[in-house]
Steps between C-alpha positions, in 0.01 A plus 500: 500500500648847400378854572495697816385324824174654634525713807564291816152619646323366194693170521421470874124561436516219235684279741254552791207441257651169388637374829307660790155623396229263631754252639504613865874515523788734561819484295865489632675816385807287397285328246384824350859614478604172331219501249551869415881441462416252227267762347793745477422704815783544753469425871528857612235622261266214610561580878436878437178426306372269773566767771327762288198299438467396863530871598212573266275234660524265206687223685480355846802357679533199724802379688571124542817444682765700312300504172257758378196418300270733304135467449211702348303782667141589429629775266737273300241222477253752349764604246572133411130404476452793254785372291372149509161623389652698208711207380257209532150635507431834333788449255652736250197539265187681591224328310224563763478886492149615547542848361548658839776754578627640826563876477708676762534878518733680735592859575811559723663825606795595290736462782411127553738375241594189703146411562414542136795283393406221750133502388595478131742212579235307689237563235733381225569187705126443539444507121403864452595725215482881477198584287548871561697703755349407841266240351608140493316189361525125544303214343248327732419581861818578680488553877741796579383558856816345652728701268323828579479419872869414536604819325251705712335651192141398543385865514671583172394198288163420334425150351221416260390185294410584143427357152613660181250661256415302198698738284824478700799363321614269775790348312626850417466614863690201626784565247516867615491417879737204528836420335392198310824469312703473825261245644509292185889520500506370857300201404710432194832539692376253756392253223840531327686435830293191607336324203808285442435323831146414413574216264778327687840594357811452707485270811455697822616377849241538785702785649497681173116446461454645850691820407336528169146465647588770755604742218220394274226583750666826607533619142148400407358685803692810388334477160143435597502748789592771255207401283166663590313205339325710237198345332633276230231583252639860480865401474708450171425171332854379545507575881754253638378441852312166441780342309767611748289376783498160335885519496513580874266207588691252275842596655359499852356147445828376375694645791250416787597132582881529500473844675296322786763230520775766548295696744468188725876459496606862536239678703462443876172591658321503837132475563340830609451492873 
């Protein structure tokens, strides 16, 4: 596998989703360090990342003798469940759109540059695009109450559900509001990097399969979380999401069994108390 290694935090979320979520266990930090070493992440970078994520409430810590184990918190479990839902349930292609849009308008004082930046970043992450200045739109019914509440902006934000008028050029609006070329390029780059693994190819050891599965999931999550899941009937005919999702699932299926074998050998766990 060539190309840059995903950020350590992205890799760790992938690792926790594969090895901890729903299993009722904590993982020995030495096991994380060893797996990440094989993925190209140095020990100091891994330790620093674990410390930062624990400080942000995304990891719990447990001592057993001289060893430290990490586990999930309510916050990290919610993040991982959302990723699991995006990967295996809602998927990359929105075929079930009912014509509803979520519109969000905001008006912030000019001096609130940081709050404006944070709100825009959170809205982009939630699938919104800027329809006009101060008016953002997302397909479907999107609950933004948590975003607005955490930023303390409830008094400055108004949210509506709406349907487009029959004369509205929805495909044109989508093209103007979201960077479709960039989104399509992300899908195609993922496909080019991974499709060679889908049909077999070179023999992989179990340890190599574990590392590849870790990177595969981390990179796929980066792609689909950047995608607002726009209604497929209003996207270009050659939109690559469905084809590339098949590549992801085929590669994951190929890596799953040997990766599980390697995990049993390399990863030490403890039951959650």
